[in-house]
MARVOLO-904905 format. One line per 3 residues: number of its first residue (from 1); their letters; for each residue x, y, z of C-alpha. Coordinates in nm, 3 decimals. Layout:
NUM) A) X Y Z ~ ... .
//
This chain:
1) MKK) 14.520 10.011 4.064 ~ 14.166 10.019 4.181 ~ 14.024 9.722 4.303 .
4) ELL) 13.753 9.568 4.033 ~ 13.412 9.435 4.175 ~ 13.315 9.145 3.915 .
7) SPA) 12.939 9.032 3.912 ~ 12.779 8.765 3.730 ~ 12.512 8.787 3.466 .
10) GDM) 12.351 8.481 3.336 ~ 12.059 8.700 3.164 ~ 11.995 9.056 3.072 .
13) ESL) 11.788 9.099 3.421 ~ 12.068 8.953 3.608 ~ 12.282 9.222 3.460 .
16) LEA) 12.080 9.519 3.495 ~ 12.097 9.419 3.869 ~ 12.452 9.401 3.842 .
19) IHN) 12.527 9.724 3.661 ~ 12.310 9.916 3.902 ~ 12.384 9.739 4.220 .
22) GAD) 12.752 9.855 4.188 ~ 12.963 9.670 3.998 ~ 13.299 9.767 3.826 .
25) AVY) 13.261 9.475 3.588 ~ 13.058 9.197 3.497 ~ 13.075 8.864 3.327 .
28) LAM) 12.895 8.645 3.063 ~ 12.862 8.442 2.791 ~ 12.705 8.388 2.421 .
31) KSF) 12.540 8.067 2.330 ~ 12.862 7.894 2.283 ~ 13.178 7.811 2.387 .
34) GAR) 13.103 7.957 2.767 ~ 13.130 7.735 3.093 ~ 12.755 7.775 3.187 .
37) KFA) 12.610 7.623 2.888 ~ 12.259 7.593 3.054 ~ 12.252 7.919 3.216 .
40) KNF) 12.001 8.186 2.987 ~ 12.305 8.380 2.804 ~ 12.305 8.615 2.526 .
43) SKE) 12.237 8.563 2.155 ~ 12.445 8.832 1.923 ~ 12.158 9.091 1.930 .
46) EII) 12.166 9.096 2.298 ~ 12.533 9.099 2.344 ~ 12.569 9.399 2.138 .
49) EAI) 12.286 9.538 2.370 ~ 12.455 9.413 2.687 ~ 12.795 9.593 2.610 .
52) KLC) 12.678 9.925 2.483 ~ 12.458 9.928 2.847 ~ 12.782 9.866 3.014 .
55) HLY) 12.999 10.094 2.839 ~ 12.744 10.353 2.894 ~ 12.739 10.322 3.248 .
58) GVR) 13.111 10.321 3.285 ~ 13.115 9.894 3.391 ~ 13.372 9.662 3.189 .
61) IYV) 13.257 9.379 3.040 ~ 13.474 9.016 3.037 ~ 13.248 8.737 2.793 .
64) TMN) 13.330 8.406 2.866 ~ 13.462 8.151 2.595 ~ 13.597 7.914 2.846 .
67) TLV) 13.571 7.581 2.749 ~ 13.789 7.369 2.558 ~ 13.784 7.370 2.211 .
70) KES) 13.759 7.091 1.961 ~ 13.931 7.099 1.626 ~ 13.623 7.137 1.441 .
73) EVE) 13.502 7.421 1.624 ~ 13.849 7.644 1.624 ~ 13.666 7.844 1.290 .
76) DFL) 13.359 7.934 1.489 ~ 13.583 7.978 1.769 ~ 13.788 8.213 1.621 .
79) EQV) 13.487 8.384 1.436 ~ 13.278 8.470 1.780 ~ 13.637 8.624 1.916 .
82) KYL) 13.651 8.862 1.635 ~ 13.265 8.933 1.672 ~ 13.321 9.048 1.992 .
85) HIN) 13.642 9.236 1.958 ~ 13.470 9.439 1.673 ~ 13.199 9.516 1.872 .
88) GVD) 13.395 9.664 2.193 ~ 13.409 9.382 2.473 ~ 13.654 9.494 2.688 .
91) AII) 13.798 9.123 2.737 ~ 13.775 8.757 2.676 ~ 13.790 8.486 2.945 .
94) MQD) 13.934 8.164 2.803 ~ 14.069 7.815 2.944 ~ 14.226 7.678 2.618 .
97) FGM) 14.577 7.768 2.590 ~ 14.630 7.677 2.241 ~ 14.350 7.932 2.161 .
100) ISL) 14.500 8.183 2.416 ~ 14.822 8.144 2.213 ~ 14.685 8.172 1.872 .
103) VRK) 14.393 8.464 1.955 ~ 14.690 8.652 2.131 ~ 14.936 8.701 1.839 .
106) MYP) 14.612 8.742 1.607 ~ 14.468 9.037 1.812 ~ 14.751 9.201 2.019 .
109) NLE) 14.504 9.458 2.175 ~ 14.228 9.231 2.254 ~ 14.274 9.207 2.652 .
112) IHA) 14.266 8.823 2.744 ~ 14.233 8.691 3.063 ~ 14.305 8.303 3.174 .
115) STQ) 13.997 8.112 3.336 ~ 14.009 7.956 3.620 ~ 13.926 7.638 3.413 .
118) ANN) 14.314 7.699 3.275 ~ 14.405 7.540 3.610 ~ 14.603 7.852 3.740 .
121) SSL) 14.749 7.691 4.036 ~ 15.089 7.718 4.019 ~ 15.326 8.008 3.956 .
124) DTI) 15.500 7.830 3.673 ~ 15.145 7.807 3.494 ~ 15.083 8.171 3.572 .
127) KMF) 15.435 8.260 3.447 ~ 15.345 8.118 3.143 ~ 15.062 8.326 3.048 .
130) YEM) 15.206 8.613 3.147 ~ 15.492 8.554 2.904 ~ 15.170 8.483 2.656 .
133) GVK) 15.070 8.781 2.696 ~ 14.795 8.746 2.920 ~ 14.660 9.033 3.099 .
136) RVV) 14.475 8.865 3.382 ~ 14.481 8.578 3.575 ~ 14.181 8.392 3.759 .
139) VSR) 14.369 8.187 4.021 ~ 14.254 7.850 4.159 ~ 14.038 7.839 4.456 .
142) ELT) 14.258 7.603 4.612 ~ 14.530 7.898 4.663 ~ 14.558 8.051 4.997 .
145) LEE) 14.605 8.429 5.022 ~ 14.973 8.367 5.150 ~ 15.048 8.182 4.815 .
148) IKQ) 14.839 8.460 4.592 ~ 15.075 8.729 4.734 ~ 15.393 8.562 4.627 .
151) INF) 15.284 8.579 4.239 ~ 15.504 8.886 4.159 ~ 15.488 8.885 3.785 .
154) PIE) 15.315 9.201 3.652 ~ 14.965 9.045 3.599 ~ 14.624 9.119 3.716 .
157) IET) 14.501 8.899 3.955 ~ 14.140 8.773 3.997 ~ 14.021 8.570 4.267 .
160) FIH) 13.696 8.442 4.346 ~ 13.549 8.567 4.702 ~ 13.141 8.417 4.748 .
163) GAL) 12.962 8.154 4.520 ~ 12.959 7.791 4.474 ~ 13.309 7.595 4.510 .
166) CIC) 13.433 7.338 4.261 ~ 13.543 7.046 4.453 ~ 13.809 6.951 4.197 .
169) YSG) 14.102 7.142 4.163 ~ 14.049 7.480 3.938 ~ 13.695 7.289 3.852 .
172) NCL) 13.896 7.082 3.597 ~ 13.706 6.762 3.677 ~ 13.686 6.427 3.446 .
175) MSS) 13.408 6.319 3.642 ~ 13.081 6.416 3.474 ~ 13.242 6.314 3.144 .
178) MIG) 13.380 6.013 3.233 ~ 13.053 5.843 3.399 ~ 12.828 6.039 3.176 .
181) TRS) 12.896 6.242 2.828 ~ 12.900 6.563 2.987 ~ 13.224 6.759 2.997 .
184) GNR) 13.236 7.004 3.286 ~ 13.540 7.165 3.068 ~ 13.285 7.213 2.825 .
187) GEC) 13.032 7.392 2.995 ~ 12.804 7.051 3.097 ~ 12.929 6.953 3.416 .
190) AGS) 12.635 6.694 3.555 ~ 12.712 6.809 3.936 ~ 12.874 6.473 4.031 .
193) CRL) 13.000 6.667 4.299 ~ 12.640 6.715 4.418 ~ 12.518 6.322 4.440 .
196) KYA) 12.491 6.107 4.700 ~ 12.823 5.842 4.828 ~ 12.943 5.613 5.045 .
199) LKD) 13.278 5.537 5.156 ~ 13.361 5.166 5.156 ~ 13.681 5.081 5.376 .
202) NDK) 13.762 4.730 5.276 ~ 13.456 4.550 5.418 ~ 13.270 4.848 5.599 .
205) TSP) 13.068 5.090 5.415 ~ 12.976 5.413 5.512 ~ 12.647 5.525 5.494 .
208) YEY) 12.525 5.752 5.182 ~ 12.574 6.126 5.208 ~ 12.674 6.407 5.025 .
211) LLS) 13.049 6.373 5.099 ~ 13.183 6.549 4.756 ~ 12.940 6.856 4.819 .
214) TKE) 13.114 7.191 4.938 ~ 12.933 7.478 5.111 ~ 12.951 7.812 4.944 .
217) LNT) 13.242 8.026 4.974 ~ 13.181 8.385 5.172 ~ 13.493 8.598 5.255 .
220) STK) 13.283 8.897 5.377 ~ 13.388 8.883 5.706 ~ 13.783 8.840 5.645 .
223) FSS) 13.741 9.105 5.319 ~ 13.972 9.388 5.454 ~ 14.287 9.140 5.420 .
226) LLN) 14.216 9.079 5.078 ~ 14.172 9.478 4.961 ~ 14.482 9.462 5.114 .
229) SNI) 14.659 9.229 4.901 ~ 14.764 9.201 4.554 ~ 14.421 9.090 4.391 .
232) TSF) 14.286 9.317 4.137 ~ 13.989 9.151 4.093 ~ 13.693 9.039 4.351 .
235) KIE) 13.441 8.793 4.159 ~ 13.158 8.655 4.248 ~ 13.021 8.317 4.123 .
238) GRM) 12.655 8.313 4.000 ~ 12.558 8.278 3.658 ~ 12.295 8.030 3.727 .
241) KSA) 12.164 8.197 4.003 ~ 11.829 8.457 4.000 ~ 11.884 8.830 3.906 .
244) EYV) 11.768 8.926 4.243 ~ 12.040 8.716 4.431 ~ 12.282 8.868 4.142 .
247) GFI) 12.186 9.216 4.287 ~ 12.207 9.186 4.663 ~ 12.559 8.981 4.644 .
250) TKF) 12.673 9.287 4.408 ~ 12.564 9.539 4.669 ~ 12.650 9.352 4.976 .
253) YRN) 13.037 9.342 4.874 ~ 12.985 9.696 4.689 ~ 12.903 9.863 5.046 .
256) IID) 13.210 9.604 5.204 ~ 13.476 9.749 4.970 ~ 13.359 10.117 4.978 .
259) NKN) 13.346 10.103 5.374 ~ 12.944 10.160 5.379 ~ 12.851 10.134 5.726 .
262) INL) 12.630 9.830 5.731 ~ 12.514 9.576 5.962 ~ 12.727 9.253 5.896 .
265) KEE) 12.522 9.021 6.059 ~ 12.189 9.121 5.922 ~ 12.260 9.171 5.563 .
268) TEK) 12.404 8.783 5.601 ~ 12.098 8.664 5.724 ~ 11.921 8.819 5.432 .
271) LKV) 12.202 8.656 5.180 ~ 12.094 8.313 5.398 ~ 11.755 8.323 5.265 .
274) LFN) 11.837 8.389 4.931 ~ 12.114 8.120 4.879 ~ 12.309 7.961 5.080 .
277) RKF) 12.449 7.572 5.130 ~ 12.578 7.687 5.442 ~ 12.888 7.917 5.426 .
280) TEG) 13.306 7.871 5.403 ~ 13.544 8.103 5.399 ~ 13.757 7.852 5.180 .
283) NLF) 14.103 7.745 5.091 ~ 14.186 8.167 5.034 ~ 14.164 8.154 5.450 .
286) KTD) 14.339 7.775 5.490 ~ 13.947 7.696 5.643 ~ 13.909 7.273 5.707 .
289) NLM) 13.529 7.376 5.726 ~ 13.446 7.345 5.314 ~ 13.197 7.037 5.326 .
292) NTK) 12.840 6.996 5.348 ~ 12.739 6.614 5.362 ~ 12.434 6.694 5.462 .
295) SPN) 12.223 6.859 5.161 ~ 12.380 7.004 4.800 ~ 12.079 7.230 4.782 .
298) HIG) 11.979 7.619 4.872 ~ 11.925 7.530 5.256 ~ 11.791 7.874 5.318 .
301) IEI) 11.730 8.012 5.685 ~ 11.557 7.845 5.974 ~ 11.234 7.986 6.083 .
304) GKV) 11.071 7.760 6.310 ~ 10.985 7.401 6.431 ~ 10.682 7.171 6.345 .
307) LEV) 10.440 7.130 6.627 ~ 10.226 6.924 6.506 ~ 10.142 6.738 6.147 .
310) TNK) 9.778 6.612 6.044 ~ 9.651 6.470 5.697 ~ 9.556 6.833 5.602 .
313) YIK) 9.774 7.076 5.828 ~ 10.101 7.146 5.952 ~ 10.120 7.295 6.261 .
316) IKL) 10.441 7.572 6.330 ~ 10.621 7.752 6.610 ~ 10.772 8.031 6.409 .
319) TKE) 11.097 8.195 6.531 ~ 11.101 8.451 6.209 ~ 10.844 8.583 5.985 .
322) LNQ) 10.661 8.386 5.775 ~ 10.454 8.533 5.430 ~ 10.220 8.383 5.187 .
325) EDG) 10.404 8.322 4.861 ~ 10.728 8.258 5.074 ~ 10.935 7.894 4.988 .
328) IRF) 10.983 7.661 5.291 ~ 11.163 7.338 5.314 ~ 11.134 7.097 5.615 .
331) NES) 11.460 6.986 5.699 ~ 11.824 7.089 5.493 ~ 11.794 6.789 5.268 .
334) SSG) 11.420 6.764 5.218 ~ 11.238 6.922 4.876 ~ 11.012 7.168 4.959 .
337) MIV) 10.708 7.389 4.900 ~ 10.556 7.755 4.840 ~ 10.322 7.875 5.115 .
340) NFL) 9.969 7.955 4.884 ~ 9.745 7.963 5.200 ~ 9.860 8.040 5.524 .
343) YDK) 9.676 8.017 5.858 ~ 9.724 8.257 6.187 ~ 9.645 8.055 6.534 .
346) NMK) 9.291 8.088 6.488 ~ 9.316 7.904 6.156 ~ 9.194 8.243 5.989 .
349) LTN) 9.340 8.276 5.620 ~ 9.634 8.573 5.648 ~ 9.893 8.716 5.460 .
352) SVK) 10.193 8.702 5.723 ~ 10.212 8.568 6.066 ~ 10.488 8.717 6.289 .
355) AND) 10.781 8.563 6.467 ~ 10.709 8.407 6.776 ~ 10.341 8.323 6.690 .
358) IAY) 10.188 8.007 6.555 ~ 10.134 7.914 6.208 ~ 9.928 7.669 6.009 .
361) IDN) 9.987 7.555 5.648 ~ 9.827 7.316 5.391 ~ 10.052 6.955 5.434 .
364) KVD) 10.067 6.953 5.053 ~ 10.415 6.725 5.089 ~ 10.257 6.495 5.292 .
367) LKR) 10.500 6.554 5.625 ~ 10.462 6.288 5.839 ~ 10.701 6.382 6.123 .
370) KDT) 10.809 6.690 6.310 ~ 11.099 6.897 6.158 ~ 11.281 7.211 6.162 .
373) IYK) 11.162 7.467 5.877 ~ 11.386 7.660 5.709 ~ 11.280 7.937 5.466 .
376) TID) 11.427 7.920 5.094 ~ 11.229 8.212 4.945 ~ 11.135 8.540 5.096 .
379) KKL) 10.854 8.713 4.871 ~ 10.901 9.040 5.035 ~ 11.314 9.028 5.046 .
382) VDS) 11.274 8.892 4.661 ~ 11.015 9.227 4.577 ~ 11.221 9.477 4.736 .
385) LKK) 11.544 9.374 4.508 ~ 11.346 9.414 4.213 ~ 11.276 9.796 4.308 .
388) YDL) 11.669 9.854 4.287 ~ 11.781 10.234 4.261 ~ 11.903 10.316 3.901 .
391) KKI) 12.289 10.407 3.876 ~ 12.329 10.779 3.812 ~ 12.623 10.905 3.591 .
394) PVK) 12.733 11.228 3.707 ~ 12.820 11.515 3.445 ~ 12.843 11.877 3.475 .
397) YKV) 12.734 12.224 3.284 ~ 12.943 12.528 3.114 ~ 12.701 12.778 2.994 .
400) IAK) 12.808 13.089 2.770 ~ 12.530 13.363 2.743 ~ 12.675 13.639 2.607 .
403) CGS) 12.508 13.939 2.408 ~ 12.543 13.943 2.038 ~ 12.704 13.577 2.096 .
406) NLS) 12.581 13.230 2.013 ~ 12.417 13.047 2.321 ~ 12.695 12.795 2.462 .
409) IKI) 12.649 12.479 2.597 ~ 12.888 12.193 2.710 ~ 12.839 11.873 2.894 .
412) SDG) 13.090 11.657 3.039 ~ 13.135 11.349 3.234 ~ 13.508 11.334 3.312 .
415) ENE) 13.627 11.194 2.992 ~ 13.376 11.292 2.682 ~ 13.257 11.656 2.662 .
418) IIK) 13.020 11.755 2.391 ~ 12.899 12.124 2.268 ~ 12.632 12.274 2.134 .
421) EGS) 12.542 12.608 2.011 ~ 12.228 12.802 2.007 ~ 12.068 13.113 1.860 .
424) PVE) 12.232 13.430 1.959 ~ 12.142 13.569 2.275 ~ 11.957 13.903 2.272 .
427) KSK) 11.891 14.147 2.511 ~ 11.566 14.125 2.742 ~ 11.231 14.333 2.656 .
430) TSP) 11.044 14.238 2.968 ~ 11.140 13.926 3.148 ~ 11.513 13.862 3.145 .
433) ITK) 11.609 13.478 3.234 ~ 11.815 13.408 3.547 ~ 12.103 13.170 3.667 .
436) ERI) 11.822 12.975 3.839 ~ 11.623 12.910 3.616 ~ 11.861 12.762 3.309 .
439) EIQ) 12.023 12.548 3.586 ~ 11.601 12.403 3.634 ~ 11.611 12.351 3.292 .
442) LKK) 11.943 12.174 3.312 ~ 11.894 11.939 3.589 ~ 11.548 11.830 3.429 .
445) LGN) 11.738 11.503 3.319 ~ 11.443 11.257 3.381 ~ 11.484 10.894 3.244 .
448) TPF) 11.860 10.963 3.101 ~ 12.135 10.796 3.291 ~ 12.269 11.112 3.404 .
451) ITN) 12.259 11.366 3.707 ~ 12.442 11.685 3.771 ~ 12.499 11.949 4.058 .
454) NIN) 12.756 12.135 3.903 ~ 12.646 12.395 3.669 ~ 12.865 12.670 3.564 .
457) IEM) 12.702 13.004 3.409 ~ 12.896 13.297 3.271 ~ 12.611 13.543 3.131 .
460) DND) 12.545 13.904 3.090 ~ 12.260 14.062 3.275 ~ 11.891 14.132 3.106 .
463) IFI) 11.936 13.862 2.860 ~ 11.638 13.670 2.665 ~ 11.678 13.297 2.566 .
466) SIG) 11.416 13.046 2.511 ~ 11.285 12.781 2.748 ~ 11.245 12.580 2.459 .
469) EIN) 11.610 12.611 2.329 ~ 11.757 12.515 2.622 ~ 11.536 12.220 2.712 .
472) EIR) 11.630 12.166 2.335 ~ 12.006 12.184 2.356 ~ 12.004 11.959 2.671 .
475) RYL) 11.825 11.683 2.491 ~ 12.091 11.671 2.226 ~ 12.366 11.681 2.475 .
478) TNS) 12.261 11.372 2.704 ~ 12.145 11.196 2.363 ~ 12.507 11.241 2.188 .
481) LID) 12.667 11.169 2.531 ~ 12.480 10.845 2.541 ~ 12.567 10.761 2.197 .
484) IRS) 12.925 10.836 2.268 ~ 12.948 10.631 2.597 ~ 12.730 10.352 2.454 .
487) NYK) 12.930 10.303 2.146 ~ 13.288 10.268 2.272 ~ 13.455 10.057 2.087 .
490) KDV) 13.900 9.992 2.030 ~ 14.111 10.002 1.728 ~ 14.072 9.630 1.614 .
493) IEE) 14.463 9.492 1.492 ~ 14.440 9.191 1.356 ~ 14.782 9.043 1.244 .
496) KVD) 14.835 8.746 1.030 ~ 14.998 8.476 1.249 ~ 15.262 8.228 1.039 .
499) FKN) 15.364 7.928 1.250 ~ 15.748 7.854 1.290 ~ 15.890 7.523 1.120 .
502) IEV) 16.002 7.238 1.401 ~ 16.160 6.934 1.431 ~ 15.974 6.662 1.624 .
505) KKE) 16.081 6.307 1.633 ~ 15.857 6.069 1.517 ~ 15.831 5.770 1.805 .
508) SGM) 15.658 5.444 1.833 ~ 15.594 5.198 2.056 ~ 15.413 5.150 2.367 .
511) VAT) 15.375 5.366 2.697 ~ 15.305 5.285 3.067 ~ 15.216 5.475 3.416 .
514) CYK) 15.265 5.229 3.715 ~ 15.232 5.241 4.058 ~ 15.424 4.948 4.153 .
517) ETQ) 15.769 4.827 4.125 ~ 15.663 4.507 3.978 ~ 15.466 4.688 3.723 .
520) LLK) 15.764 4.869 3.627 ~ 15.942 4.571 3.583 ~ 15.707 4.384 3.396 .
523) CLS) 15.688 4.706 3.147 ~ 16.062 4.684 3.114 ~ 16.089 4.342 3.018 .
526) MGF) 15.792 4.403 2.781 ~ 16.002 4.688 2.565 ~ 15.756 4.975 2.605 .
529) IRI) 15.959 5.323 2.537 ~ 15.826 5.523 2.841 ~ 15.709 5.393 3.183 .
532) YVK) 15.610 5.682 3.418 ~ 15.598 5.626 3.800 ~ 15.463 5.855 4.060 .
535) DIN) 15.685 5.764 4.362 ~ 16.016 5.959 4.357 ~ 16.203 5.694 4.547 .
538) LYE) 16.080 5.477 4.244 ~ 16.229 5.715 4.012 ~ 16.525 5.753 4.160 .
541) KYK) 16.588 5.362 4.182 ~ 16.545 5.315 3.829 ~ 16.619 5.634 3.646 .
544) NHK) 16.941 5.514 3.500 ~ 16.688 5.341 3.251 ~ 16.620 5.592 2.968 .
547) EVY) 16.263 5.426 2.947 ~ 16.176 5.562 3.336 ~ 16.016 5.905 3.369 .
550) YYV) 15.914 6.083 3.708 ~ 15.523 6.163 3.712 ~ 15.518 6.524 3.836 .
553) ERN) 15.260 6.590 4.089 ~ 14.972 6.789 3.936 ~ 14.832 7.106 4.119 .
556) TFN) 15.190 7.202 4.285 ~ 15.273 7.546 4.349 ~ 15.580 7.554 4.276 .
559) ISN) 15.659 7.265 3.974 ~ 15.992 7.382 3.872 ~ 16.090 7.286 4.223 .
562) NLV) 16.008 6.914 4.135 ~ 16.143 6.880 3.770 ~ 16.390 6.624 3.765 .
565) EKN) 16.561 6.469 3.439 ~ 16.260 6.293 3.282 ~ 15.940 6.398 3.344 .
568) LVS) 15.596 6.357 3.275 ~ 15.371 6.695 3.360 ~ 15.034 6.804 3.353 .
571) EYL) 15.066 7.199 3.393 ~ 15.101 7.444 3.127 ~ 15.453 7.565 3.185 .
574) IPK) 15.740 7.665 2.946 ~ 15.981 7.371 2.986 ~ 16.311 7.364 3.142 .
577) KDN) 16.417 7.047 2.999 ~ 16.439 6.847 2.728 ~ 16.297 6.543 2.813 .
580) LIG) 15.932 6.658 2.904 ~ 15.620 6.497 2.775 ~ 15.260 6.647 2.806 .
583) NYF) 15.002 6.428 3.014 ~ 14.641 6.402 2.863 ~ 14.561 6.622 3.183 .
586) LNI) 14.697 6.960 2.964 ~ 14.367 6.883 2.826 ~ 14.528 6.928 2.427 .
589) YNS) 14.177 6.923 2.243 ~ 14.290 7.091 1.923 ~ 14.639 7.129 1.680 .
592) YSA) 14.732 7.490 1.813 ~ 14.774 7.335 2.185 ~ 14.963 7.045 2.068 .
595) YYL) 15.141 7.279 1.867 ~ 15.225 7.533 2.126 ~ 15.358 7.268 2.321 .
598) LEK) 15.561 7.093 2.079 ~ 15.747 7.424 1.947 ~ 15.797 7.522 2.338 .
601) GFK) 16.048 7.168 2.320 ~ 15.765 6.903 2.416 ~ 15.933 6.574 2.315 .
604) NIC) 15.561 6.404 2.282 ~ 15.215 6.482 2.419 ~ 14.929 6.285 2.520 .
607) LSV) 14.610 6.377 2.397 ~ 14.265 6.440 2.595 ~ 14.098 6.141 2.702 .
610) ELD) 13.756 6.305 2.660 ~ 13.827 6.310 2.289 ~ 13.689 6.027 2.095 .
613) SNE) 13.950 5.844 1.844 ~ 13.800 6.011 1.544 ~ 13.873 6.352 1.716 .
616) QIE) 14.200 6.256 1.809 ~ 14.298 6.132 1.476 ~ 14.160 6.460 1.314 .
619) IIK) 14.449 6.659 1.571 ~ 14.677 6.440 1.425 ~ 14.552 6.510 1.070 .
622) ALK) 14.547 6.892 1.160 ~ 14.949 6.882 1.287 ~ 15.062 6.729 0.985 .
625) DKF) 14.865 6.970 0.734 ~ 14.836 7.281 0.946 ~ 15.196 7.284 1.099 .
628) KID) 15.398 7.033 0.842 ~ 15.446 6.794 1.222 ~ 15.459 6.424 1.160 .
631) INP) 15.384 6.271 1.480 ~ 15.262 5.968 1.657 ~ 15.124 6.158 1.972 .
634) EIL) 15.034 5.924 2.334 ~ 14.693 5.810 2.327 ~ 14.555 5.667 2.635 .
637) VYG) 14.395 5.254 2.545 ~ 14.383 5.131 2.908 ~ 14.360 5.283 3.275 .
640) RCE) 14.154 5.443 3.521 ~ 14.141 5.806 3.478 ~ 14.218 6.051 3.747 .
643) NMI) 13.858 6.180 3.765 ~ 13.904 6.437 4.059 ~ 14.199 6.594 4.202 .
646) IKG) 14.073 6.730 4.564 ~ 14.295 6.953 4.813 ~ 14.329 6.806 5.106 .
649) NIL) 14.197 6.463 5.307 ~ 13.823 6.529 5.304 ~ 13.719 6.208 5.337 .
652) NIT) 13.943 6.168 5.626 ~ 14.089 5.830 5.501 ~ 14.513 5.725 5.558 .
655) NDK) 14.743 5.694 5.332 ~ 14.659 5.340 5.111 ~ 14.582 5.367 4.799 .
658) YRY) 14.423 5.017 4.758 ~ 14.195 5.035 5.070 ~ 13.880 5.304 4.967 .
661) SLL) 13.639 5.354 4.739 ~ 13.333 5.597 4.682 ~ 13.028 5.419 4.605 .
664) DLR) 12.755 5.585 4.430 ~ 12.379 5.541 4.439 ~ 12.442 5.285 4.103 .
667) KRE) 12.690 5.088 4.317 ~ 12.944 5.221 4.057 ~ 13.292 5.196 4.285 .
670) FKV) 13.517 5.458 4.248 ~ 13.873 5.410 4.368 ~ 13.979 5.718 4.615 .
673) YFE) 14.312 5.772 4.821 ~ 14.518 6.068 4.992 ~ 14.873 6.169 4.879 .
676) NNK) 15.077 6.479 4.935 ~ 14.758 6.634 5.066 ~ 14.523 6.551 4.790 .
679) TYI) 14.247 6.339 4.746 ~ 14.224 6.146 4.446 ~ 13.929 5.983 4.291 .
682) LDS) 13.953 5.754 4.000 ~ 13.686 5.651 3.767 ~ 13.455 5.319 3.843 .
685) KTQ) 13.587 5.132 3.502 ~ 13.895 5.115 3.305 ~ 13.894 5.247 2.991 .
688) SVN) 13.995 5.000 2.717 ~ 13.999 5.133 2.345 ~ 14.142 4.938 2.064 .
691) IKS) 14.310 5.158 1.847 ~ 14.382 5.047 1.553 ~ 14.562 5.353 1.393 .
694) PSV) 14.914 5.303 1.329 ~ 14.985 5.699 1.374 ~ 14.970 5.637 1.792 .
697) IKR) 15.174 5.556 2.091 ~ 14.928 5.367 2.319 ~ 14.931 5.435 2.669 .
700) FDF) 14.868 5.196 2.986 ~ 14.812 5.362 3.315 ~ 14.815 5.083 3.523 .
703) YDE) 14.672 5.098 3.922 ~ 14.671 4.731 4.071 ~ 14.687 4.529 3.813 .
706) DDK) 14.986 4.206 3.859 ~ 15.212 4.095 3.592 ~ 14.983 3.784 3.436 .
709) TIE) 14.673 4.078 3.399 ~ 14.935 4.323 3.259 ~ 15.084 4.071 3.009 .
712) KIV) 14.680 3.967 2.902 ~ 14.585 4.337 2.862 ~ 14.859 4.439 2.623 .
715) NEL) 14.879 4.169 2.422 ~ 14.482 4.254 2.333 ~ 14.553 4.587 2.280 .
718) K) 14.889 4.644 2.121 .
//
């Protein structure tokens, strides 16, 4: 299978850059349901134009609809899916597994890709999507190349090769929604990982730095090992980045894939000035060089040192060229400026100062100290990237010009062919037409997207054909071919979906998660119907109690190996046990997600903590009305949510659940611990919700609470 280079498009300008710089496919979003809500994105009219443009140039187009879908949004979501399907989109990228299951049944010939937001970090999850009929999975950025190679299902694998990294597993982060109102799972991420934090270790507190801010992924130096793997599609992140960046990075990897002879060091220097937070090879290659704690922003490239600062001027010794209208900053983390006025060493206004020379600029930022200077915008480079070569589609002609028969000209692009007949060919009375003249006219493809060096002409000698007629036929053929390529659509098959009746035992009571043995014993004494424990030794000690369940670790590559008799699970695996409970990390946002798990045999589920109580009750009602399922699902009423789970020990802390915290600039304290090669960040506040509805099972997640506190909390909220 041909390897695919997949580029981002946040707007039409970026789309053109991606197409004409060598993308095999592009991904973009409409105004709703895309996980980059703050990109420009595409209107209904623009998406049609984008589909036609991509298909004209033989580029596949995928639309991201990878947010979680609330019950009230299901109808609009399905309407958008149908609109895209009818108009020929090549695939839709989705996160919500309830919607994936439903859409696969409704539109069996619509290609679905499971977004990285679907938490594709385990073999079990990937197998589930394969069995569901998903064509491709976008695997978690946490997977290593060796782990990816272990995926042996006949499913396409898409992997990020360049761009921003989410520090949290699969970008499945609750931080933004828990400390504010912006859900990363809904495309509204506030970038909580790009803020300053201090690490508190008992009574000691570190300086504030960007402790959760990652470098940019860059796999260019090891790309040959990716090409020789089972990866189908190489994905570039960047729907929020500039069109020029999209064009450059697409061409950069296009040249690497095609084994073009490029100066990798030189091209990387250009890339650095376009966008970089410093680079890392990421988890793909097991690097521990992930973090840039000094700056969360685009750094640029070092171009010199500040020699002198006055109230009016900044004197700089350059190591690289500086031009008027370039953007600069004065250290990795400071704000920058555009160079509107540039002076040479003689204090004369100039457009450019060369490397190894002295330059002066106006002190617009009130700089006080001598600093390293970085270029963050290279005006010359940006301008050059706007002048890309238009992609051309090779075509071939077949001309038959026989005396007494109609002129016949055929055009072919390898997949489509069109024939147009002209007037009867006559003998020439004066100046017969030549093959060379016919070729000249057919090669006049001007502003069309076509190019030809393949013209086959069968003709009699001494014949006359009007030049005007050749031109007219050429225009007809090229316009017709454009129409055929642009309007490529698949037949839409829409199926009626029937949901089978399932029996679910209705439960009542309270459930809890416990870290400590004392907490477990207290909950047993208070009559909790289920108690979830993370410690396998604690589970083994008390598993004979029917109420005790094992809390299966999230983001485990082979979950099946960790299943025991009774489990709370947080991954989208198809159950192999009777006693499985779906955790709130399954992001159950609607009745279709709930139905899918219950239909597969789950005993019960815990609804998403990002939903308010009205939205949770709406799901319960929909389960009863749509599926005839009368169930009391679990709702978290008390506890600290796991805001983030991060691969590795990025904070260099010991395995102590109660020792460390992260402090933000507002002095909010987030408990943090390291376990099973993962860093856990808990919410700064303990959620406490007094739900009056009798249609729920109240869940309590205890962290460091003692017996008296547990009793008090339960009595207040039960």
